[in-house]
Legacy VTK file of the C-alpha trace (Angstrom):
# vtk DataFile Version 3.0
C-alpha trace
ASCII
DATASET POLYDATA
POINTS 373 float
17.653 98.132 63.230
20.815 99.888 64.351
21.724 100.785 60.763
18.215 102.135 60.097
18.205 104.355 63.192
21.720 105.673 62.511
20.970 106.212 58.821
17.793 108.157 59.624
20.012 110.561 61.589
22.178 111.209 58.561
25.063 108.895 59.469
26.888 107.037 56.699
26.406 103.370 57.542
27.899 100.202 56.075
26.547 96.792 57.123
29.193 94.090 56.716
27.468 90.700 56.448
29.494 87.508 56.334
26.682 85.429 54.828
25.489 85.432 51.224
22.088 86.816 52.291
20.722 88.972 55.089
18.656 87.832 58.032
19.101 84.072 57.931
18.055 83.747 61.565
14.958 85.867 60.911
13.959 83.572 58.050
14.139 80.348 60.090
12.552 81.771 63.232
9.071 80.885 64.433
8.727 77.993 62.015
9.298 80.425 59.132
6.710 82.890 60.437
9.040 84.979 62.675
7.829 85.520 66.233
8.958 89.140 65.930
7.981 90.482 69.372
5.860 89.842 72.464
3.098 92.115 73.764
3.958 91.187 77.366
7.642 92.096 77.172
9.054 92.968 80.611
12.615 93.081 82.014
11.682 89.921 83.972
11.601 88.028 80.665
15.385 88.275 80.339
18.322 86.663 82.074
21.584 88.506 82.583
24.268 88.775 85.243
22.829 92.290 85.679
19.015 91.989 85.567
18.643 95.794 85.409
20.831 96.352 82.336
18.191 95.710 79.657
15.579 98.010 81.219
16.742 101.256 79.602
16.834 100.028 75.998
13.605 98.019 76.365
11.784 101.076 77.752
12.895 103.299 74.877
12.029 100.905 72.031
8.932 98.894 72.898
6.820 96.215 71.192
4.294 98.885 70.068
7.187 100.733 68.369
8.056 97.664 66.299
4.380 96.866 65.658
3.964 100.401 64.266
6.764 99.639 61.785
5.117 96.328 60.822
1.775 98.074 60.299
3.390 100.892 58.297
4.528 98.189 55.854
1.046 96.590 55.896
2.374 93.218 57.081
-0.465 91.006 58.357
0.213 89.402 61.730
-1.541 87.599 64.574
-1.152 86.851 68.257
-0.602 83.153 68.856
-0.422 82.570 72.629
0.989 84.418 75.634
1.466 87.684 73.719
3.554 86.140 70.912
3.178 87.940 67.559
3.805 86.111 64.276
3.577 87.032 60.599
0.472 85.641 58.868
2.471 84.876 55.733
6.212 84.517 56.122
9.255 85.733 58.045
10.422 87.163 54.724
7.946 90.018 55.279
9.977 91.187 58.317
13.272 90.865 56.458
11.927 92.746 53.421
10.646 95.488 55.729
14.068 95.951 57.318
15.784 95.982 53.910
13.353 98.618 52.622
13.955 100.750 55.727
17.733 100.399 55.265
17.513 101.580 51.657
15.358 104.536 52.699
17.968 105.452 55.326
20.808 105.293 52.772
22.492 102.257 54.350
25.079 100.389 52.266
25.007 96.587 52.626
27.950 94.351 51.742
27.251 90.610 51.583
29.847 87.797 51.540
32.153 90.044 53.542
34.642 88.065 55.599
36.516 90.209 58.104
40.209 89.449 58.456
41.293 92.071 60.968
39.968 94.954 63.060
42.310 97.654 64.356
41.822 101.016 66.009
43.913 104.181 66.085
41.845 107.352 65.840
39.341 105.382 63.727
38.406 101.728 63.389
39.862 99.988 60.357
38.214 96.781 59.185
40.214 94.712 56.726
38.134 92.314 54.617
39.133 89.977 51.809
38.020 92.544 49.212
38.294 95.996 50.774
39.177 98.182 53.734
36.588 100.114 55.727
37.330 103.025 58.065
34.881 104.584 60.512
34.845 106.397 63.861
32.247 103.940 65.230
31.981 100.177 65.045
28.894 98.186 66.089
29.213 94.453 66.741
25.909 92.657 66.059
27.291 89.195 65.363
25.035 87.080 67.584
26.140 84.067 69.589
27.156 80.477 68.899
23.675 79.076 68.249
22.896 77.322 64.975
26.403 77.201 63.455
25.036 75.769 60.184
23.702 79.246 59.312
26.979 80.951 60.155
27.212 81.449 63.932
30.785 81.903 65.184
32.649 83.273 68.204
33.740 86.350 66.203
31.923 88.874 68.409
33.317 87.429 71.640
36.828 87.333 70.213
36.554 90.966 69.095
35.365 92.014 72.554
38.358 90.277 74.154
40.699 91.854 71.598
39.633 95.274 72.875
39.940 94.252 76.529
36.263 93.704 77.317
35.220 90.931 79.685
33.156 88.108 78.172
31.059 85.808 80.368
31.324 82.183 79.267
28.484 81.456 76.829
26.166 78.438 77.024
23.323 77.070 74.873
19.907 78.433 75.920
16.354 77.628 74.824
17.627 74.161 73.986
16.228 70.601 74.285
17.494 68.531 77.218
18.952 65.020 76.898
17.886 62.081 79.084
20.446 60.131 81.054
20.765 56.462 80.021
18.146 55.253 82.504
15.469 57.761 81.539
16.206 57.244 77.854
15.456 53.528 78.156
12.266 54.317 80.077
10.793 57.146 78.007
12.425 57.737 74.613
10.022 55.410 72.762
7.282 57.920 73.715
8.800 60.422 71.225
6.114 62.728 69.884
3.946 62.676 73.023
3.127 66.142 74.337
1.503 67.430 77.539
1.043 70.723 79.367
3.333 70.748 82.410
5.091 73.038 84.865
8.864 72.729 84.565
10.889 74.162 87.426
14.325 74.196 88.960
14.064 73.024 92.540
17.125 75.071 93.505
15.630 78.379 92.299
12.338 80.120 91.745
12.013 79.500 88.016
8.758 77.927 86.819
7.277 77.688 83.333
3.817 76.331 82.541
3.692 75.366 78.884
3.822 72.294 76.661
6.474 69.567 77.062
7.424 67.243 74.208
9.119 63.854 74.581
11.821 63.292 71.927
14.020 60.344 70.995
16.855 61.986 72.953
15.078 63.618 75.882
12.632 66.456 76.450
11.751 69.541 74.421
8.746 71.814 73.921
8.315 75.375 75.242
8.330 74.534 78.977
11.589 72.596 78.664
13.258 75.152 76.375
12.405 77.883 78.894
13.838 76.067 81.912
16.915 74.970 79.929
18.245 78.548 79.908
18.608 78.378 83.694
19.733 74.744 83.932
23.348 73.901 84.772
24.994 70.461 84.390
24.302 68.248 87.379
21.103 70.080 88.343
17.759 68.308 88.487
14.550 69.544 86.889
11.155 69.011 88.471
8.135 68.492 86.235
4.510 68.695 87.327
2.778 66.447 84.789
-0.753 67.510 85.785
-0.745 71.143 86.927
-3.767 71.991 89.033
-5.379 68.561 88.605
-5.709 65.479 90.819
-6.233 62.177 89.067
-6.850 60.315 92.358
-9.551 62.668 93.666
-12.383 60.483 92.373
-11.305 57.716 94.762
-12.201 59.836 97.773
-15.772 58.770 97.152
-16.097 55.476 99.055
-18.524 54.221 96.392
-15.837 54.439 93.672
-14.178 51.061 93.128
-10.418 51.133 93.619
-8.769 49.025 90.956
-5.589 49.404 88.872
-7.800 49.671 85.782
-9.839 52.503 87.323
-6.631 54.309 88.279
-5.341 54.025 84.698
-8.652 55.283 83.327
-8.516 58.376 85.543
-4.935 59.220 84.572
-5.764 58.827 80.877
-8.293 61.646 81.334
-5.407 63.985 82.175
-2.387 62.702 80.212
-2.024 61.258 76.700
-2.739 57.535 76.945
0.781 56.374 76.120
2.324 58.648 78.738
-0.335 57.736 81.330
0.217 54.023 80.794
3.997 54.325 80.965
3.808 56.481 84.067
1.718 53.908 85.913
3.868 51.044 84.647
6.856 52.762 86.289
5.155 54.337 89.320
2.286 51.991 90.162
1.288 52.234 93.823
2.020 49.100 95.872
-1.575 49.191 97.106
-4.659 51.375 96.708
-4.818 52.714 100.258
-5.339 56.429 100.865
-1.657 56.849 101.664
-0.491 54.935 98.597
-2.781 56.981 96.337
-1.540 60.230 97.917
2.065 59.157 97.286
1.225 58.262 93.678
-0.449 61.644 93.189
2.541 63.459 94.677
4.933 61.617 92.373
2.928 62.749 89.328
3.445 66.403 90.321
7.128 66.049 91.227
8.684 64.003 88.429
12.393 64.727 88.845
14.959 64.152 86.112
18.660 64.937 85.962
19.505 65.547 82.296
22.840 64.281 81.027
23.201 67.488 78.998
21.592 69.560 76.250
21.436 69.143 72.487
24.011 71.941 72.241
24.407 74.972 70.020
23.162 73.075 66.957
19.652 73.013 68.449
19.827 76.010 70.812
17.652 78.931 69.729
19.941 81.433 71.450
23.227 81.746 73.327
23.262 82.910 76.938
26.268 84.694 78.431
28.406 86.956 76.252
29.867 90.438 76.515
29.651 91.507 80.158
27.017 94.221 80.594
29.344 95.925 83.088
31.510 96.848 80.107
28.696 98.723 78.305
26.490 101.766 78.746
22.909 100.596 79.306
21.635 103.681 77.489
23.795 103.544 74.343
25.363 100.027 74.311
28.773 101.712 73.859
31.895 100.266 75.457
32.977 102.134 78.576
36.637 101.449 77.738
36.735 101.951 73.960
34.891 105.025 72.645
32.976 104.305 69.433
32.754 100.539 70.004
29.219 99.179 70.505
27.813 95.689 71.153
24.135 94.871 70.562
21.791 91.905 70.478
22.617 88.321 71.322
26.391 88.868 71.601
25.658 90.740 74.853
24.912 88.943 78.150
21.144 89.491 77.831
19.014 86.489 76.894
15.257 86.491 76.482
12.697 83.848 77.262
11.042 81.960 74.418
8.296 83.879 72.642
9.653 86.869 70.703
11.667 88.409 73.546
15.069 87.892 71.908
13.928 89.701 68.776
12.595 92.557 70.930
16.006 92.789 72.607
17.622 92.894 69.151
15.352 95.741 68.011
15.684 97.658 71.307
19.456 97.360 71.700
19.941 98.105 68.004
17.784 101.221 68.251
19.667 102.371 71.360
23.028 102.180 69.590
21.706 103.569 66.307
20.318 106.622 68.065
23.563 107.236 69.964
26.227 106.852 67.268
LINES 1 374
373 0 1 2 3 4 5 6 7 8 9 10 11 12 13 14 15 16 17 18 19 20 21 22 23 24 25 26 27 28 29 30 31 32 33 34 35 36 37 38 39 40 41 42 43 44 45 46 47 48 49 50 51 52 53 54 55 56 57 58 59 60 61 62 63 64 65 66 67 68 69 70 71 72 73 74 75 76 77 78 79 80 81 82 83 84 85 86 87 88 89 90 91 92 93 94 95 96 97 98 99 100 101 102 103 104 105 106 107 108 109 110 111 112 113 114 115 116 117 118 119 120 121 122 123 124 125 126 127 128 129 130 131 132 133 134 135 136 137 138 139 140 141 142 143 144 145 146 147 148 149 150 151 152 153 154 155 156 157 158 159 160 161 162 163 164 165 166 167 168 169 170 171 172 173 174 175 176 177 178 179 180 181 182 183 184 185 186 187 188 189 190 191 192 193 194 195 196 197 198 199 200 201 202 203 204 205 206 207 208 209 210 211 212 213 214 215 216 217 218 219 220 221 222 223 224 225 226 227 228 229 230 231 232 233 234 235 236 237 238 239 240 241 242 243 244 245 246 247 248 249 250 251 252 253 254 255 256 257 258 259 260 261 262 263 264 265 266 267 268 269 270 271 272 273 274 275 276 277 278 279 280 281 282 283 284 285 286 287 288 289 290 291 292 293 294 295 296 297 298 299 300 301 302 303 304 305 306 307 308 309 310 311 312 313 314 315 316 317 318 319 320 321 322 323 324 325 326 327 328 329 330 331 332 333 334 335 336 337 338 339 340 341 342 343 344 345 346 347 348 349 350 351 352 353 354 355 356 357 358 359 360 361 362 363 364 365 366 367 368 369 370 371 372
């Protein structure tokens, strides 16, 4: 996106790509369909040490701007849920579109380009295994540490530090959480069971109502991935297993028989049977008095777990943290200390929620730099 915008303005642009093909992360995103933006994109959908930093770029390159590009290339797409837009066919449509736009803008692309050294005098000089590149401006769009099997490295962070920029410690975000030993023995055999929940951090006002998935290792699914970005080791997560519903309400009618079987039947109306049965096996009320039923109901809405960790960068969709936004211009993404040096996308300390927001940040920050170079 940055190369396209700069090329359209007549700049000579070279894209140096370490991999043997472009856009590997685009191709694997959204189950191969690429969740390329979100209609409901707002600054509140991003975490950063400076929550205001992303506002400028996001306001100047919006989801409708990217949708216009998609429609120009006649790519069929659909809205899935919560404003998420996906390709009807394949993520390759988005990648092909960007490649076509690069060619039209006169951008040169160099694949299999491993960078050995970057220096700066009056210009930047990039030494690769095969050639030397010189330019007055250098844009770092190297992403974070997520999914190392497709080439993620710390290169961008190391380059920022080389030029004296502060980097906030990165951590895996949008990542499955791992049960501690006790919860693993209690729940991991329910792998594959899914339910709509509200996941929240009791210490802060972060709440996400979406699906939760039990895995062999712990918990995943959109609600868990969302809350994981805010979770820190040692913190507990609270899960409401039946948002807005009361499985004990039927027992307020004095004519309704109160039996363990009736209680199980009511909970199975709300939760998948295996999860309902396991929940009652572990949290069965000592009696069926009004107070005991109220306590059982409360427990269902306040299931608290303390994860032992996350599944790490291998399974994390994005990396939080990164180049400190205080080092960059919010309008242009240029370094305040080093003229001509820009950082865009995931390498910067701006991380979106699940649902196309991280791609929108990529397009918006890329456009901001491309229009400023």
